[in-house]
C-alpha positions in Angstrom: -47.4 -15.5 -60.6 -48.8 -13.2 -63.3 -47.3 -9.8 -63.8 -49.2 -6.6 -62.9 -50.0 -5.9 -66.5 -51.2 -9.4 -67.1 -53.5 -9.2 -64.0 -54.8 -5.9 -65.1 -55.4 -7.1 -68.7 -57.5 -10.0 -67.4 -59.7 -7.8 -65.1 -63.4 -8.2 -65.4 -64.1 -4.5 -65.8 -67.6 -3.0 -65.5 -68.9 -0.2 -67.8 -67.9 3.1 -66.3 -71.6 4.1 -66.0 -72.0 1.2 -63.5 -69.1 2.4 -61.5 -70.6 5.9 -61.4 -73.9 4.6 -60.3 -72.3 3.1 -57.2 -71.6 6.6 -56.1 -74.8 8.1 -57.4 -73.3 9.9 -60.4 -75.9 10.1 -63.1 -74.9 8.9 -66.6 -75.4 12.4 -68.1 -72.7 13.7 -65.8 -70.1 11.2 -67.0 -68.0 12.1 -70.0 -66.7 8.8 -71.2 -63.2 8.1 -72.6 -64.0 4.7 -74.0 -66.0 2.2 -71.9 -63.9 2.1 -68.7 -63.0 5.6 -67.8 -64.8 9.0 -67.7 -64.5 12.5 -66.5 -67.1 13.8 -64.1 -68.8 17.1 -65.2 -68.0 20.4 -63.7 -71.7 21.0 -62.8 -72.0 17.8 -60.9 -68.7 18.4 -59.1 -69.9 21.8 -58.0 -73.1 20.4 -56.6 -71.4 17.4 -54.8 -68.7 19.4 -53.1 -71.3 21.3 -51.1 -72.6 18.1 -49.5 -71.7 16.7 -46.1 -68.3 15.1 -46.3 -67.2 11.6 -45.5 -64.1 10.5 -43.5 -60.8 11.2 -45.1 -58.0 8.6 -44.7 -54.4 9.3 -45.7 -52.1 6.5 -46.8 -48.4 7.5 -46.5 -45.2 5.5 -46.0 -41.7 5.2 -44.8 -38.8 6.5 -46.9 -38.8 4.5 -50.2 -36.1 1.9 -50.7 -35.2 -0.4 -53.5 -36.9 -3.2 -51.5 -40.3 -1.6 -52.3 -43.0 -0.4 -50.0 -46.3 -0.5 -52.0 -48.1 2.7 -50.9 -50.4 2.9 -53.9 -51.0 -0.8 -53.7 -52.0 -0.4 -50.1 -54.2 2.6 -50.9 -56.1 0.6 -53.5 -56.3 -2.5 -51.3 -57.6 -0.5 -48.3 -60.3 1.0 -50.5 -61.3 -2.4 -51.7 -61.2 -3.7 -48.1 -63.5 -1.0 -46.9 -66.0 -1.9 -49.6 -65.7 -5.6 -48.8 -66.7 -5.0 -45.1 -69.8 -3.1 -46.3 -68.6 0.5 -46.3 -69.3 3.1 -49.0 -65.8 3.9 -50.0 -63.9 5.5 -52.8 -60.2 5.9 -53.7 -58.3 9.1 -54.7 -54.9 8.8 -56.2 -52.6 10.7 -58.6 -52.1 10.2 -62.3 -48.9 8.7 -63.6 -46.1 10.7 -65.2 -44.4 9.4 -68.3 -41.0 10.3 -66.9 -40.9 7.5 -64.2 -42.9 5.1 -66.4 -40.1 5.1 -69.0 -37.4 5.6 -66.4 -37.0 3.7 -63.1 -39.9 4.0 -60.7 -42.7 2.6 -62.9 -46.4 3.4 -62.9 -48.8 4.5 -60.3 -51.8 2.2 -60.5 -51.0 -0.2 -57.6 -49.9 -3.8 -58.1 -50.8 -7.5 -57.8 -54.5 -7.9 -56.9 -54.8 -4.3 -55.6 -54.7 -2.3 -58.8 -56.7 0.5 -60.5 -57.6 -0.2 -64.2 -57.2 0.4 -67.1 -53.6 0.1 -66.0 -52.1 0.6 -69.5 -54.1 3.7 -70.2 -53.4 5.2 -66.8 -49.7 4.8 -67.2 -49.6 6.2 -70.7 -51.7 9.1 -72.0 -54.9 8.4 -69.9 -57.3 11.3 -70.6 -54.7 13.8 -71.7 -54.6 15.9 -68.5 -50.8 16.1 -68.4 -50.7 17.1 -72.1 -53.1 19.9 -71.4 -51.0 21.1 -68.4 -47.8 20.9 -70.5 -49.5 22.9 -73.3 -50.9 25.6 -71.0 -47.5 26.0 -69.2 -45.6 26.3 -72.5 -48.2 28.7 -74.0 -47.2 31.0 -71.1 -43.5 30.5 -71.9 -44.1 31.4 -75.6 -46.1 34.5 -74.7 -43.3 35.7 -72.4 -40.7 35.5 -75.2 -43.2 36.9 -77.7 -43.9 39.9 -75.5 -40.2 40.7 -75.3 -39.8 40.2 -79.1 -42.5 42.7 -79.9 -41.1 45.6 -77.9 -41.3 44.5 -74.2 -43.9 47.0 -73.0 -43.8 45.5 -69.5 -40.0 46.2 -69.4 -39.2 42.6 -68.4 -35.6 42.1 -67.4 -34.5 39.1 -69.6 -32.1 38.1 -66.9 -34.9 37.8 -64.4 -37.3 35.6 -66.2 -38.2 32.8 -63.7 -40.7 30.8 -65.8 -39.0 27.7 -67.4 -40.6 25.4 -69.9 -41.8 21.8 -69.1 -42.2 18.4 -70.7 -43.5 15.2 -69.2 -40.3 13.1 -69.6 -37.1 12.6 -67.8 -34.4 14.4 -69.9 -31.3 15.7 -68.1 -30.1 17.4 -71.4 -32.8 20.0 -71.0 -32.0 21.1 -67.5 -29.9 24.1 -68.6 -30.4 25.4 -72.2 -30.0 28.6 -74.2 -33.0 29.6 -76.3 -33.5 32.1 -79.2 -30.2 31.5 -81.0 -30.0 32.1 -84.7 -30.4 35.9 -85.2 -32.8 38.7 -84.7 -35.9 36.9 -86.1 -35.7 34.3 -83.4 -35.8 36.7 -80.5 -33.3 37.5 -77.7 -31.0 34.7 -76.6 -31.2 33.8 -72.9 -30.3 31.0 -70.6 -33.2 29.0 -69.2 -34.2 25.3 -68.9 -36.9 22.7 -68.6 -38.6 21.1 -65.6 -40.7 17.9 -65.7 -44.4 18.6 -66.1 -45.3 17.3 -62.6 -43.1 20.1 -61.1 -45.0 22.8 -63.1 -46.8 25.4 -61.1 -49.7 24.9 -63.5 -49.9 21.3 -62.2 -49.9 22.5 -58.6 -52.6 25.1 -59.4 -54.8 22.6 -61.1 -54.6 20.3 -58.1 -55.4 23.1 -55.6 -58.0 25.1 -57.6 -61.6 24.9 -56.5 -63.2 25.5 -59.9 -62.5 27.2 -63.3 -62.9 30.7 -61.9 -60.4 29.9 -59.1 -58.1 28.2 -61.7 -58.1 31.3 -63.9 -57.4 33.6 -60.9 -54.5 31.5 -59.7 -53.0 31.2 -63.2 -53.2 35.0 -63.4 -51.3 35.3 -60.1 -48.3 33.3 -61.4 -45.1 35.5 -61.2 -43.1 34.8 -64.4 -40.4 37.5 -64.3 -39.2 40.8 -62.8 -38.4 44.2 -64.2 -35.0 45.9 -63.7 -36.6 47.6 -60.8 -37.5 44.1 -59.4 -41.2 44.6 -59.9 -43.0 41.3 -60.3 -44.5 40.6 -63.8 -47.4 38.1 -63.7 -49.2 35.9 -66.1 -52.2 38.3 -65.9 -49.9 41.2 -67.0 -49.3 39.2 -70.2 -53.0 38.4 -70.7 -52.3 34.6 -70.9 -54.5 33.3 -68.1 -57.7 33.1 -70.1 -56.3 31.0 -72.9 -54.5 28.8 -70.4 -57.8 28.2 -68.6 -59.4 27.2 -71.9 -56.7 24.7 -72.5 -57.2 23.3 -69.0 -61.1 23.2 -69.1 -61.4 19.4 -69.5 -58.3 18.7 -67.4 -60.0 20.3 -64.4 -62.7 17.6 -64.4 -61.7 14.6 -62.2 -61.3 11.2 -63.8 -63.3 8.2 -62.7 -62.0 4.6 -63.1 -62.3 1.4 -61.1 -60.3 -1.1 -59.1 -59.9 -4.8 -60.0 -62.8 -5.4 -57.7 -64.9 -2.8 -59.5 -64.9 -0.2 -56.8 -64.8 3.5 -57.7 -61.5 5.3 -57.9 -60.8 9.0 -58.8 -57.4 9.5 -60.5 -56.6 13.2 -61.0 -53.5 15.4 -61.0 -50.0 14.3 -60.3 -47.5 16.6 -58.7 -44.3 14.8 -57.4 -43.8 14.9 -53.7 -40.0 15.3 -53.8 -40.3 18.5 -55.9 -43.9 19.6 -55.6 -46.7 19.0 -53.1 -47.4 15.3 -54.0 -51.2 15.0 -53.7 -54.0 14.4 -56.1 -56.4 17.2 -56.8 -58.6 19.0 -54.2 -61.5 18.8 -56.7 -61.3 15.0 -56.9 -60.9 14.6 -53.1 -63.8 16.9 -52.3 -66.0 15.2 -54.9 -65.2 11.8 -53.4 -65.9 13.1 -49.9 -69.3 14.3 -51.0 -70.2 10.9 -52.5 -68.6 8.3 -50.2 -68.5 7.7 -46.4 -64.8 6.9 -46.5 -62.3 8.2 -48.9 -58.8 6.7 -49.1 -56.1 9.0 -50.6 -52.4 8.9 -50.7 -49.5 11.4 -50.5 -46.3 10.7 -52.5 -43.1 9.1 -51.2 -42.4 9.0 -47.5 -44.3 10.8 -44.8 -41.5 13.3 -44.4 -42.4 14.7 -47.8 -45.9 13.6 -48.9 -47.7 13.6 -45.6 -46.0 16.8 -44.4 -47.2 18.6 -47.6 -50.6 16.9 -47.5 -51.1 18.3 -44.0 -49.4 21.7 -44.4 -50.4 22.6 -47.9 -53.4 20.6 -49.2 -55.4 20.4 -46.0 -54.6 24.0 -45.1 -55.6 25.3 -48.5 -58.7 23.1 -48.9 -60.0 23.0 -45.4 -59.6 19.3 -45.1 -59.3 17.4 -41.8 -58.1 13.8 -42.1 -59.5 11.2 -39.7 -56.8 8.6 -39.9 -53.3 8.1 -41.3 -52.0 4.7 -42.5 -48.2 4.4 -42.7 -47.1 1.6 -45.1 -43.9 -0.3 -44.2 -42.4 -3.6 -45.3 -40.2 -6.1 -43.5 -37.8 -5.9 -46.4 -37.5 -2.1 -46.2 -36.9 -2.4 -42.4 -34.0 -4.8 -43.2 -32.5 -2.4 -45.7 -32.7 0.5 -43.2 -31.0 -1.9 -40.8 -28.0 -2.3 -43.3 -28.9 -5.4 -45.2 -28.1 -5.4 -49.0 -30.9 -5.9 -51.4 -29.5 -9.3 -52.6 -29.7 -10.6 -49.0 -33.3 -9.5 -48.2 -34.7 -13.0 -48.7 -32.9 -14.4 -45.6 -34.4 -14.0 -42.1 -32.7 -11.3 -40.1 -34.7 -10.2 -37.1 -31.9 -8.0 -35.7 -31.7 -6.0 -38.9 -35.5 -5.5 -38.8 -35.2 -4.1 -35.3 -32.3 -1.9 -36.3 -34.2 -0.5 -39.3 -37.5 0.2 -37.4 -36.4 3.7 -36.1 -37.1 5.0 -39.7 -40.7 3.9 -39.2 -40.8 5.2 -35.7 -39.7 8.7 -36.9 -42.6 8.7 -39.3 -45.1 7.6 -36.7 -44.0 10.3 -34.3 -44.1 13.0 -37.1 -47.6 12.1 -38.3 -49.0 11.9 -34.7 -47.6 15.4 -34.3 -50.3 16.6 -36.6 -53.0 15.3 -34.3 -54.0 12.4 -36.5 -54.4 8.8 -35.3 -51.9 6.4 -36.9 -52.0 2.7 -37.8 -49.2 0.9 -39.6 -49.8 -1.4 -42.5 -47.2 -4.1 -43.0 -47.3 -4.8 -46.7 -46.6 -8.6 -46.8 -43.9 -10.2 -49.0 -43.7 -14.0 -49.4 -40.2 -14.0 -47.9 -41.3 -12.4 -44.6 -41.0 -14.7 -41.6 -43.3 -14.7 -38.6 -40.4 -13.6 -36.3 -39.6 -10.6 -38.6 -43.3 -9.5 -38.8 -43.6 -9.9 -35.0 -40.5 -7.6 -34.5 -42.2 -4.8 -36.5 -45.5 -5.3 -34.5 -43.7 -5.2 -31.2 -41.7 -2.1 -32.2 -44.9 -0.3 -33.2 -46.7 -1.3 -30.0 -43.8 0.3 -28.1 -44.6 3.5 -30.1 -48.2 3.3 -29.1 -49.3 2.3 -32.5 -50.9 -0.9 -33.9 -49.3 -2.7 -36.8 -51.5 -4.9 -39.0 -50.2 -7.5 -41.5 -51.8 -7.0 -45.0 -51.9 -9.4 -47.9 -53.8 -7.3 -50.4 -51.1 -7.7 -53.1 -51.7 -11.4 -53.3 -55.3 -11.7 -52.1 -57.0 -8.4 -52.8 -59.6 -7.2 -50.3 -59.6 -10.6 -48.5 -56.1 -9.9 -47.4 -56.7 -6.4 -45.9 -60.0 -6.7 -44.0 -58.3 -6.4 -40.6 -56.7 -3.1 -41.6 -60.0 -1.9 -43.2 -61.9 -2.7 -40.0 -59.5 -1.0 -37.7 -59.2 2.1 -40.0 -63.0 2.4 -40.0 -63.1 2.1 -36.2 -60.6 4.9 -35.8 -62.3 7.1 -38.3 -65.7 6.6 -36.7 -64.3 7.4 -33.3 -63.6 11.0 -34.4 -60.5 11.3 -32.1 -58.4 13.3 -34.7 -57.4 16.8 -33.6 -55.7 17.9 -36.8 -53.6 21.0 -37.0 -50.8 22.1 -39.4 -47.3 22.2 -38.2 -46.9 26.0 -38.3 -49.2 29.1 -38.5 -49.6 31.2 -41.6 -48.1 34.3 -39.9 -44.7 32.6 -39.1 -41.9 34.1 -41.1 -40.9 32.1 -44.2 -37.4 31.1 -43.0 -38.8 30.0 -39.7 -41.3 27.8 -41.5 -38.4 26.1 -43.3 -36.5 25.6 -40.0 -39.7 24.2 -38.4 -40.0 21.5 -41.1 -36.3 20.8 -41.1 -36.0 20.5 -37.3 -39.3 18.9 -36.4 -39.8 16.5 -39.4 -36.2 15.9 -40.6 -34.6 16.3 -37.1 -31.9 18.6 -38.6 -29.8 20.8 -36.4 -29.9 23.7 -38.7 -30.8 25.1 -42.1 -28.0 26.4 -44.3 -29.0 29.3 -46.5 -26.8 32.2 -47.8 -27.8 35.9 -47.7 -29.2 35.8 -51.2 -31.8 33.2 -50.2 -32.6 34.9 -46.9 -33.0 38.3 -48.6 -35.2 36.8 -51.3 -37.5 35.4 -48.6 -37.6 38.8 -46.9 -38.4 40.5 -50.2 -41.4 38.1 -50.7 -42.6 38.8 -47.2 -42.5 42.5 -47.9 -44.4 41.9 -51.1 -47.2 40.2 -49.2 -46.3 36.5 -49.7 -45.1 35.8 -46.1 -48.3 34.0 -45.2 -47.7 31.2 -47.8 -46.7 27.7 -46.7 -43.4 26.2 -47.8 -43.0 23.3 -50.2 -39.7 21.4 -49.6 -38.0 19.9 -52.6 -35.7 17.2 -51.2 -34.6 13.7 -51.8 -37.3 11.1 -51.0 -34.8 8.5 -49.9 -33.7 10.0 -46.6 -34.7 12.4 -43.8 -31.5 14.2 -44.8 -30.5 15.7 -48.1 -28.1 12.8 -48.7 -30.1 9.9 -50.4 -27.7 7.3 -49.0 -28.4 8.0 -45.3 -31.1 5.6 -44.3 -32.7 5.0 -40.9 -33.5 7.9 -38.6 -30.4 10.2 -38.7 -29.8 13.2 -36.5 -27.1 15.8 -36.3 -27.3 16.9 -39.9 -28.0 20.2 -41.7 -30.4 21.0 -44.5 -28.7 23.1 -47.3 -31.1 25.3 -49.3 -29.9 25.8 -52.8 -32.7 27.9 -54.3 -36.2 29.2 -53.4 -39.0 29.8 -56.0 -42.2 31.7 -55.6 -45.3 29.8 -56.7 -47.8 32.7 -56.2 -50.6 31.1 -58.1 -50.3 27.7 -56.4 -49.9 29.6 -53.1 -46.6 28.3 -51.7 -42.8 28.8 -51.7 -40.7 26.0 -53.2 -37.5 25.4 -51.2 -35.0 23.4 -53.2 -32.6 21.5 -50.9 -29.4 19.6 -51.6 -29.0 18.1 -55.1 -32.6 17.5 -55.9 -33.4 18.1 -59.6 -36.7 19.5 -61.0 -35.9 17.7 -64.3 -34.9 14.1 -63.5 -32.7 12.0 -65.8 -33.2 8.5 -67.1 -31.3 5.6 -65.4 -28.5 3.7 -67.1 -31.0 1.1 -68.2 -34.4 2.9 -68.5 -37.7 0.9 -68.4 -38.4 2.2 -72.0 -36.0 -0.4 -73.3 -38.4 -3.1 -72.2 -41.7 -1.5 -73.3 -43.0 -2.8 -76.6 -45.9 -4.6 -78.3 -45.6 -8.4 -78.2 -46.6 -10.8 -81.0 -50.2 -10.7 -79.9 -50.2 -6.9 -80.3 -50.4 -6.3 -76.5 -48.3 -3.9 -74.6 -45.6 -5.5 -72.3 -43.0 -4.0 -70.1 -45.1 -1.5 -68.2 -45.0 -2.0 -64.4 
């Protein structure tokens, strides 16, 4: 079997103008980056977003395991499948971060016969959006230190600067640093650190902003520091929001590419779901909804993170109402949740599948709690046996949910038509009664408790007085209406990444809270989650190189 990159390289791609034409995008509104990718102009996006919207379909998943789940692969396959059964469909996914590409997780373009291309470009620099976000973020960082150097007219307390720098790479050495050493000419030394670009509030803002005006307003609202009297200092106070918006002008325009089957895909924005809100841009989603009858999008990692934030943050902020949710699961992952080691996953073990299914059941129950119909996609692996697949189907039936076996990785759209047909039926039935998990007016700590207890099934939330007082101060300052964005390990419902299955009787420790006033949410950092990841012992970067033919190899 060919590798993903070999399959992508052999794709029969169409000119990007042909892909745009399938959605009715005029050539003059496509800004090409080569022959196979383009940005869609701001003017066209503004016009399209006012049109009647298609059906929105969310693809989410169980908690990720080393066995692999294939959420993006299923998103791409489902989009192709809908097109194959005669539906006018489009896909919306996130852009890939260089951090996981050169680290452990790999790229974000799907896999096998269900990929978005050009895969190599998407997993590297693509159209430069992440570079623009990094530059805009760090421009603000430079202007904070520069303001202090030249007299500090805003009376910023250097001990209370909350704005850290970012870069789009995993680098644990930058988590905690001291800057401005070397004497008076270099400024005032202070302790700070770096986050990865996908955790930047600028990334979140770009993915939630409606247009350039809204982008500039949100950037201006960013709280970067406090005075000694604890008065908030914003990006607007520093006069940085205009220049940041200029840097982000092109990045705000959604990117159009294609699947292996030449169907349209919007790839735009890329916040992580374990430390940010985990969804592609509102602009791309609304553009797709104005052009297609069915739009398939995804939310990062498991439904306890990605789907929860998709519903409580993105849908709340953008006025979106999903029609269907697809939860991706694999027989292999069920066996891992049932206690089987990765090396033994190739052997049939029906009892382990049954023991691991409660993780899937927890996600089904949670997603249904938002009033959205659910169908399970069993992403097929060649080692799966009929008895194991049947065990998953029977478990889902007991949960009142249909599970459908999908072979899109190996067969493309032909392997996913059953799922596409069922999803279209559910979407057309208009039975969804979507509602977020908590109201805007609920106190911030109660919002944290609501997510922890109803989604994670925790008994309690552990937070010291400093955190509780900070939340109370933000409520007093007018931020109490904001939703909360949980930063937590993706591997478990708990904050312990080793606890698989559907655990109960645990607590959620809150280590830190951060105000993202521009994005419009409160980040709640739980357990040992890091906003600047590190590389693994053997990073993928060691295998990425040009081969003798001058082609890239090692990307996955």
